[in-house]
C-alpha positions in Angstrom: -15.8 -2.0 46.6 -15.5 -2.5 42.9 -15.3 -5.6 40.7 -13.1 -5.8 37.7 -13.2 -8.3 34.9 -9.7 -8.8 33.5 -10.3 -9.9 29.9 -6.8 -11.1 29.0 -7.4 -12.6 25.6 -10.3 -11.7 23.4 -11.5 -14.8 21.6 -12.7 -13.9 18.1 -14.4 -17.3 17.4 -14.2 -20.2 19.8 -17.3 -22.1 18.7 -19.7 -21.6 15.8 -23.2 -23.0 15.6 -25.4 -23.6 12.6 -27.2 -20.4 13.4 -24.3 -18.6 11.8 -24.1 -20.7 8.7 -22.4 -19.5 5.5 -20.6 -20.5 2.4 -17.4 -19.8 0.5 -17.0 -19.4 -3.2 -13.4 -19.9 -4.2 -11.8 -23.0 -5.4 -8.9 -24.5 -3.4 -6.6 -23.6 -6.3 -7.4 -19.9 -6.3 -4.3 -17.7 -6.1 -3.2 -16.1 -2.8 -3.4 -12.5 -1.9 -0.3 -10.3 -1.8 1.4 -12.4 0.8 3.1 -15.7 1.3 1.5 -18.8 -0.1 -1.7 -19.8 1.5 -1.4 -22.2 4.4 -3.3 -25.4 3.8 -6.3 -25.8 6.1 -5.7 -28.5 8.5 -7.5 -31.8 8.2 -10.6 -32.1 10.3 -11.3 -28.4 10.7 -14.6 -28.7 8.9 -14.5 -25.7 6.6 -17.8 -25.3 4.7 -17.1 -24.3 1.1 -18.7 -24.3 -2.2 -17.6 -23.2 -5.6 -18.7 -20.5 -8.1 -17.0 -19.8 -11.4 -14.7 -16.8 -11.6 -17.6 -14.5 -12.8 -19.6 -15.3 -9.7 -22.5 -17.3 -11.2 -25.0 -18.1 -8.5 -24.6 -21.9 -8.3 -23.3 -22.3 -4.8 -24.6 -24.6 -2.1 -25.1 -23.2 1.3 -23.7 -25.4 4.1 -23.9 -24.7 7.9 -20.7 -24.2 9.9 -19.5 -27.1 11.9 -18.5 -26.6 15.5 -14.9 -25.6 15.6 -12.2 -24.6 18.1 -10.1 -21.7 16.7 -6.8 -20.3 17.7 -7.4 -16.6 17.1 -6.7 -14.3 20.0 -5.5 -10.8 20.8 -2.1 -10.2 22.3 -1.3 -7.2 24.5 0.9 -8.5 27.4 3.6 -5.9 28.0 7.2 -7.0 28.2 7.5 -4.7 31.2 4.9 -6.6 33.1 6.3 -10.0 32.2 9.9 -9.1 33.2 8.8 -7.3 36.5 6.0 -9.1 38.3 5.6 -10.7 41.7 4.8 -14.2 40.5 6.8 -15.6 37.6 9.9 -13.3 38.1 10.0 -13.8 41.9 12.1 -16.8 42.7 10.0 -17.9 45.7 6.6 -17.5 44.0 8.0 -19.0 40.7 8.7 -22.3 42.5 5.5 -22.5 44.5 2.9 -21.4 42.0 3.2 -24.5 39.7 2.9 -26.8 42.7 -0.6 -25.4 43.6 -3.9 -25.1 41.7 -4.4 -22.0 39.5 -7.4 -21.2 41.6 -9.0 -18.4 43.7 -8.1 -20.0 47.0 -4.4 -20.1 46.1 -4.1 -16.4 45.6 -6.4 -15.1 48.3 -4.8 -12.5 50.8 -5.7 -14.9 53.6 -4.5 -18.0 51.7 -2.7 -20.7 53.7 0.1 -20.5 51.1 1.7 -17.3 52.5 4.4 -17.3 49.8 1.7 -16.0 47.5 0.1 -13.5 49.9 -0.7 -10.0 48.5 1.0 -10.5 45.1 -2.0 -9.6 43.1 -2.1 -6.2 44.8 0.5 -5.2 42.2 -1.2 -4.1 38.9 1.4 -5.5 36.4 1.2 -8.8 38.3 -2.5 -8.8 37.7 -1.8 -8.2 34.0 0.4 -11.3 33.9 -2.2 -13.3 35.8 -4.9 -12.4 33.3 -2.9 -13.8 30.4 -1.7 -16.8 32.5 -5.3 -17.7 33.3 -6.4 -17.0 29.7 -3.8 -19.4 28.3 -4.2 -22.2 30.9 -7.9 -22.3 31.7 -10.9 -22.7 29.5 -14.1 -20.8 29.2 -16.2 -21.3 32.3 -13.1 -21.5 34.5 -11.7 -18.4 36.3 -9.6 -17.1 39.1 -11.0 -14.4 41.4 -9.0 -12.1 43.6 -10.2 -9.7 46.3 -7.8 -7.0 47.7 -8.7 -7.1 51.4 -7.3 -3.6 51.8 -9.7 -1.9 49.3 -12.4 -4.5 48.8 -11.8 -4.4 45.1 -12.4 -7.7 43.3 -10.7 -8.8 40.1 -11.9 -11.6 37.8 -9.5 -13.5 35.5 -11.5 -15.6 33.1 -10.1 -18.6 31.2 -10.2 -18.5 27.4 -7.8 -20.8 25.5 -7.8 -23.8 27.8 -4.4 -25.4 27.2 -4.1 -26.8 30.7 -7.6 -26.6 32.4 -6.5 -29.2 35.0 -4.2 -26.6 36.5 -7.4 -25.2 38.1 -7.6 -28.2 40.4 -4.0 -29.4 40.8 -0.4 -28.4 40.3 1.6 -28.9 37.1 5.0 -29.5 38.7 5.2 -33.3 38.1 5.3 -35.8 35.3 5.2 -35.5 31.5 1.9 -33.8 31.5 3.1 -31.2 34.0 6.3 -30.4 31.9 4.3 -30.2 28.7 1.8 -27.8 30.4 4.5 -25.5 31.7 6.2 -25.4 28.3 3.0 -24.7 26.4 2.0 -21.9 28.9 5.5 -20.4 28.6 5.1 -20.4 24.8 1.6 -18.9 25.0 2.7 -16.1 27.3 5.7 -15.3 25.0 3.5 -15.2 21.9 1.3 -12.6 23.6 4.0 -10.1 24.5 3.4 -6.9 22.6 5.7 -3.9 22.9 3.5 -1.6 20.9 0.8 -1.1 23.6 -1.9 -2.4 21.2 -4.1 -5.4 21.1 -3.1 -7.3 18.0 -4.9 -10.3 16.7 -2.8 -13.4 16.2 -3.4 -17.0 15.2 -1.7 -19.6 17.4 -0.7 -23.0 16.0 0.8 -25.9 18.0 0.2 -29.3 19.5 -1.6 -29.1 22.8 -3.4 -32.1 24.4 -5.4 -33.5 21.5 -7.0 -36.1 23.7 -8.5 -33.2 25.7 -9.6 -30.8 23.1 -9.0 -31.9 19.5 -8.3 -29.0 17.2 -7.0 -26.7 19.9 -4.2 -24.5 18.5 -5.1 -25.5 14.9 -6.6 -23.1 12.3 -10.4 -23.1 12.1 -12.8 -22.7 9.2 -13.7 -19.1 9.9 -12.8 -16.0 11.9 -15.3 -13.9 13.9 -15.2 -10.2 13.3 -13.3 -8.2 15.9 -15.5 -6.1 18.2 -12.8 -3.9 19.6 -10.1 -1.7 18.1 -6.4 -2.4 18.3 -6.3 0.2 21.1 -8.6 -2.2 23.0 -11.5 0.2 22.8 -14.9 -1.4 22.3 -16.5 -0.6 18.9 -19.7 1.2 19.8 -21.8 -0.5 17.2 -21.5 -3.8 19.0 -22.9 -2.5 22.2 -26.7 -2.4 23.2 -28.8 0.6 22.2 -29.9 2.7 25.1 -33.2 3.5 23.4 -35.1 1.9 20.5 -33.1 2.9 17.5 -34.0 2.3 13.9 -31.8 2.6 10.8 -28.6 1.6 9.1 -26.5 4.4 10.5 -27.0 3.6 14.2 -23.9 2.8 16.1 -25.4 0.2 18.4 -27.2 -3.1 18.3 -25.1 -4.8 15.6 -23.8 -8.4 15.7 -20.3 -9.5 14.6 -20.4 -12.0 11.8 -17.3 -13.2 10.0 -14.3 -12.1 7.9 -14.2 -12.6 4.2 -11.5 -12.3 1.5 -11.7 -10.8 -2.0 -9.6 -9.5 -4.8 -8.9 -5.7 -4.3 -10.9 -3.7 -6.8 -13.3 -6.5 -7.7 -17.1 -6.2 -7.3 -18.5 -8.3 -4.4 -22.2 -9.0 -3.8 -23.0 -10.4 -0.4 -26.4 -11.6 0.7 -28.0 -12.8 3.9 -30.4 -15.7 3.7 -30.6 -19.1 2.0 -30.9 -17.9 -1.6 -27.6 -17.5 -3.5 -26.9 -13.9 -4.7 -26.6 -13.0 -8.3 -27.7 -9.6 -9.5 -28.6 -7.0 -6.8 -30.2 -3.9 -8.2 -32.8 -3.4 -5.6 -35.1 -0.4 -5.3 -34.4 1.5 -2.0 -38.1 2.4 -1.8 -39.0 -1.2 -0.9 -37.4 -0.7 2.5 -40.3 1.5 3.6 -42.6 -1.5 3.9 -40.1 -3.8 5.8 -40.6 -5.0 9.3 -38.5 -3.7 12.1 -37.3 -7.3 12.7 -35.9 -7.6 9.2 -32.1 -7.9 8.9 -29.8 -5.1 7.9 -26.1 -5.5 6.8 -22.9 -3.5 7.1 -19.5 -4.3 5.6 -16.2 -2.9 6.9 -12.6 -2.9 5.7 -10.3 -5.4 7.4 -10.9 -7.9 10.2 -12.6 -5.6 12.7 -16.1 -4.1 12.7 -16.8 -0.4 12.3 -19.1 2.4 13.1 -21.1 4.3 10.4 -19.0 7.0 8.8 -15.8 5.6 10.2 -12.8 5.3 7.8 -13.3 1.5 7.7 -16.9 1.7 6.7 -17.5 0.3 3.2 -21.2 -0.3 2.7 -24.5 -1.0 4.4 -28.0 -2.0 3.2 -31.5 -2.9 4.2 -32.7 -3.4 0.6 -34.1 -6.7 -0.7 -33.3 -7.3 -4.3 -33.8 -10.0 -7.0 -36.7 -11.4 -5.1 -34.7 -12.2 -2.0 -36.3 -12.5 1.4 -33.2 -11.1 3.1 -31.0 -8.1 2.2 -28.0 -8.1 0.0 -25.4 -5.5 -0.9 -22.8 -4.8 -3.5 -19.4 -3.2 -2.7 -15.9 -2.8 -4.2 -13.3 -5.0 -2.5 -11.0 -2.8 -0.4 -7.2 -2.6 -1.0 -6.6 -4.8 2.0 -8.4 -7.7 0.4 -10.4 -8.4 3.6 -13.9 -7.4 4.6 -15.9 -7.9 7.8 -19.6 -8.4 7.9 -22.0 -7.1 10.6 -25.7 -7.8 10.9 -28.6 -6.8 13.0 -32.4 -6.1 13.1 -33.7 -3.1 11.3 -34.7 -1.7 14.7 -32.5 -2.4 17.7 -34.5 -2.2 20.8 -33.3 -1.2 24.3 -32.6 -4.5 26.2 -35.4 -5.3 28.6 -34.1 -8.7 29.6 -30.8 -10.4 29.7 -28.6 -9.2 26.8 -25.9 -11.1 25.1 -22.3 -11.6 26.5 -20.8 -8.4 28.0 -24.0 -6.5 27.5 -24.0 -6.9 23.7 -27.2 -7.7 21.8 -28.0 -11.4 21.4 -26.8 -12.7 18.0 -29.2 -12.6 15.1 -30.2 -16.1 13.8 -29.2 -15.8 10.1 -29.5 -19.1 8.4 -26.8 -18.5 5.8 -24.8 -16.0 3.8 -23.8 -16.3 0.1 -21.3 -14.3 -1.9 -20.4 -13.7 -5.5 -17.7 -11.6 -7.1 -16.6 -10.3 -10.5 -13.2 -8.9 -11.5 -12.9 -5.2 -12.2 -13.4 -4.2 -15.8 -10.3 -3.8 -18.0 -9.5 0.0 -18.2 -9.0 1.8 -21.5 -7.7 5.3 -21.7 -7.0 7.7 -24.6 -8.9 8.2 -27.9 -6.4 8.0 -30.7 -4.0 5.8 -28.8 -6.0 3.2 -27.1 -4.1 1.6 -24.2 -5.4 -1.4 -22.3 -4.5 -1.8 -18.6 -4.5 -5.3 -17.3 -6.6 -5.7 -14.1 -5.2 -6.9 -10.8 -5.1 -10.8 -10.8 -8.6 -11.9 -9.8 -9.4 -14.2 -6.9 -13.1 -15.0 -6.2 -14.5 -13.7 -2.9 -14.6 -16.2 -0.1 -17.0 -15.8 2.9 -16.4 -16.9 5.5 -12.6 -17.0 5.0 -10.7 -19.7 6.8 -8.4 -18.8 9.7 -5.4 -20.0 7.6 -6.4 -17.5 4.9 -6.9 -14.5 7.2 -3.6 -15.1 9.1 -1.0 -16.1 6.6 2.2 -14.4 7.8 4.2 -16.9 9.8 5.9 -14.8 12.5 7.9 -17.5 14.2 7.9 -19.9 17.2 8.1 -19.4 21.0 9.3 -22.1 23.4 11.0 -22.9 26.7 10.0 -23.1 30.3 9.5 -20.3 32.8 9.4 -22.8 35.7 12.4 -25.0 35.5 13.6 -26.8 38.7 16.8 -24.9 38.9 17.8 -21.4 38.0 14.7 -20.3 36.0 15.7 -16.6 36.1 18.8 -14.6 35.3 21.5 -15.2 38.0 21.3 -11.5 39.2 17.7 -12.2 40.5 17.6 -12.9 44.3 14.6 -14.1 46.3 14.0 -10.6 47.7 13.5 -9.0 44.3 10.1 -8.4 42.7 8.3 -8.8 46.1 5.0 -7.1 47.2 4.5 -6.3 50.9 1.2 -6.1 52.8 0.8 -2.5 51.9 1.0 -3.3 48.2 4.5 -1.8 47.7 6.5 -3.5 44.9 10.3 -3.9 45.1 11.5 -4.5 41.6 14.7 -6.1 40.5 17.2 -3.7 38.9 17.4 -3.5 35.2 20.5 -5.0 33.6 19.7 -5.3 29.9 19.6 -9.1 30.0 17.2 -11.8 29.2 15.2 -12.4 32.4 14.2 -16.0 31.7 17.1 -18.3 31.2 15.1 -21.0 29.4 12.9 -19.0 27.1 13.5 -18.7 23.4 12.0 -17.3 20.2 12.9 -18.0 16.6 11.7 -16.3 13.5 9.8 -17.4 10.4 11.1 -17.3 6.9 10.1 -13.7 6.1 12.1 -11.5 8.4 15.3 -10.0 7.1 16.9 -9.0 10.4 15.9 -11.7 12.9 17.8 -10.5 16.0 16.7 -6.9 15.6 13.1 -7.9 15.1 13.1 -10.1 18.1 14.6 -7.5 20.4 11.9 -5.1 19.2 9.2 -7.7 19.9 10.4 -9.2 23.1 12.1 -6.5 25.1 10.7 -3.9 27.5 11.5 -0.8 25.4 14.2 -0.1 22.9 17.0 1.1 25.2 20.1 -0.9 25.9 19.3 -1.4 29.6 15.8 -2.8 29.0 15.3 -6.4 29.9 14.0 -9.1 27.5 11.6 -12.0 28.1 13.4 -14.6 25.8 16.6 -15.3 24.0 16.4 -14.4 20.3 17.9 -17.4 18.4 17.6 -16.5 14.8 15.6 -18.3 12.1 13.4 -21.3 13.0 14.3 -23.1 9.8 15.0 -22.2 6.2 14.6 -18.5 5.3 14.8 -16.4 2.2 17.6 -14.4 3.7 19.9 -16.7 5.6 19.9 -19.9 3.5 23.7 -19.7 3.3 24.2 -19.0 7.0 25.2 -21.7 9.5 22.2 -23.1 11.5 21.5 -21.5 14.8 18.8 -22.7 17.2 16.5 -23.9 14.4 13.5 -26.2 14.5 13.8 -29.7 13.0 10.3 -29.6 11.6 8.5 -26.7 10.0 5.1 -28.4 10.0 4.1 -30.5 12.9 2.3 -33.8 12.1 -0.8 -33.4 14.3 -2.6 -31.2 11.7 -0.9 -31.5 8.3 -0.3 -28.1 6.6 -1.0 -25.8 9.6 2.7 -24.6 9.6 3.6 -25.1 13.2 7.3 -25.4 14.0 8.3 -28.4 16.1 11.4 -29.8 17.8 13.1 -26.5 18.3 16.5 -26.3 19.9 17.9 -23.8 22.5 20.3 -23.9 25.3 21.8 -27.2 24.0 18.5 -29.1 24.2 15.4 -29.7 22.1 12.1 -28.2 23.2 9.1 -30.3 22.0 6.2 -28.0 22.8 6.5 -24.7 21.0 3.7 -22.5 19.8 3.9 -20.8 16.4 2.2 -17.5 15.8 0.7 -16.3 12.5 -0.1 -12.6 11.8 -2.8 -10.9 9.7 -0.4 -8.0 9.1 3.4 -8.4 9.8 3.8 -4.8 10.8 1.4 -5.2 13.7 3.8 -6.6 16.3 6.9 -4.5 15.9 7.8 -0.9 16.2 9.9 -1.0 13.0 8.8 -3.7 10.5 11.6 -5.8 9.0 10.3 -8.1 6.4 11.7 -9.3 3.1 9.9 -11.1 0.4 11.9 -11.4 -2.8 9.9 -10.0 -5.8 6.9 -8.9 -3.7 6.0 -5.6 -2.2 6.5 -5.2 1.5 3.0 -5.4 3.1 1.8 -2.0 4.4 4.3 0.0 2.4 5.8 0.5 -1.1 8.8 -1.1 -2.5 10.8 -4.0 -1.2 12.6 -4.1 2.1 16.3 -3.3 2.5 19.0 -5.8 1.5 19.2 -8.8 3.7 21.4 -8.5 6.8 24.5 -10.5 7.5 24.2 -13.8 9.3 22.9 -13.2 12.8 
């Protein structure tokens, strides 16, 4: 017998305590990076910030983080699984599952609800279940399933917690039930990823504010990713098997937070309560340090890294300028984002209970501070002096807000997988997508259609070929006979490219009123009606979620490549 933990969504930062305090050093009016205008941080998110001048004078005030719920998760649900599973795309199970609790007893092989017998013996159905539970239930809740044939047990933990009451009752009745079904539909659609990678996204929407204020709203910081986009754990965040000392060890590190900086600028980051200024420490002082002293590592992007990996930027155990904790200086990478890791100088083999998932327990660092300076103006030639203007400078910010790290508004997802009548394409019959007692799956034939009749997706203002992008994003493969999970309906609202096109299924509001400035689309139309519970996704990099990126920003470079995108397509 084996036990499997189905992770579903990896939460980068669900709650931050004062043990991980920090500060930011850029004014609210600082210019944005090479992307769309910065989203305004929603009211009530509690971002802790302080200001330095543009040359990084050490005059900041260190402020602890406030507790915050954040909407940063990883997507990786395959369109193949969502269009061919034994629960949502089986007509009998579709109707029954929302009438019953999303609980272990409901899906047991010997459950009294025989309509749901054996369905989790199908691996793609378990994949869908992992994301369903992750969207609906909150941390501490879970669904467990034991295959009585093999004895294998699978655990599906809750993460986001949009509808935690589904764990104890059905969601088939009333306004709350309808809202829950629509939000879970939107959540599952937002997590479809045809690339086979785990891409980090920020979700914005209006859940149940009376239940969890701030849910699906951007938070004040983003925790560093501890796994690669191929869903492989980064070794440095795992426990050390033996007592291991030194900066270059690839174990025993703790994920801190993501920061932003101006590419090419000089950034100085320090742990501890004293603001950084100069940092010209003598490496020889490290010889006398305690094994419990803190060491630092900085990586390019929003994920952590191992020593000597391409993302590795700098690491340090040196105290400087009279500091009690280490600091380090590095050149801001071209991405404009950096990730901070910390740990003890010696990481010891765990003798007791380690941190979550076997990782070392977090270090209790009271604060971080950061300063930055623009790169020097370059001069070339002797007889003919030429001055090169530096890249527009933006002070480094640590920790950066979620709204700053995820600034590319991808679009909105909405609809209902569990409508009372005809939730699936008319070609689906009750016998399709069934699992028998032996675990054999009987899939519905492919027909190149949208599987869910009442599921929709609209695009944000940056895509230049909305329909082509959405087919790439939402369909199980790129062939004509592959099925899709939602109807692509064009732009959500105004866009750079289709301003003169007739409106399609657009959203009446491009910023919901619950959290002003978070950029969530609301009141989106499709199938002749208005859907009031969409979820809007924001990306760190717009090329992450599609096989062939299609993005157009007039006058700006296309992220991840050179030049601008092709001419805008005709009206979709």
